[in-house]
N, C-alpha and C positions, 0 to 999 in steps of 0.2 A: 583137200581144199573143203568135203564136206567136212572131214572131220576138225578142223582149224573150227568151220562154222558152228560144228555144233558144240564144241569147246565154250565157243563165245555164247551161243545164247547159254550156256547148262550156268559162265558164270555167271550172266548175266541175272538167270531168275532166281541164280543160290544168295549174290546180294540184295536182289530189292524184298527175298523173303524175311533179310536180316532187321531190315528200319524197324527202329525203335516206334512203339505206338503211343497213341494215350494215355494207354490203361498201365503202363508203368509203373515196377515198383520201384525205389527209391529206396538205399540205406543208408541214415542218418544216425549222429552220435546219440545216446541217451544221454542229455542235458545230465536227468535228473537222478537218474543214477553216476556219474560223474560229481558234479556237487554231492552229492550224500557220503561218498565216499572218501573225496576231498575233506568232508569238514570233518568225519569221525577222526581221517587222521590228525589234521590241524587239532582236536580237539587233548589226545592222547600224551598224558603229559613225555612222550616216549622222543616225543615229536620227531614223528615218518613221516618222510616223504614221499609223496606218489608219483611216479613217472608212466603213466602211458605208452606204451610202444603202440598197440593196439585200441583206442579205448573200444567202451562196447558201444553194439552199432544196436537198431531194430531197423527193422521193414514199413516205409508210409509207400501210404499211395501214393503217384507223382502227380503235382496239381503246373499251369502251366508260370506259377510264380521261382517254382524250386529249379524248372531246367538252366542248366549251366550258361 
């Protein structure tokens, strides 16, 4: 019984330590770089098509209006 209580207490403590804080950072798509590459591809005479599998991102500080 003590082991079960100790395990439950450990789960609660670990779970609470993983909650996000207001100072979290967030990865967002680097729209400037995407536009630069796509404009370069469209202005090329060989008609290159750009398909972003993993678009380039950068880290920004998360604000209240960016929360999901």
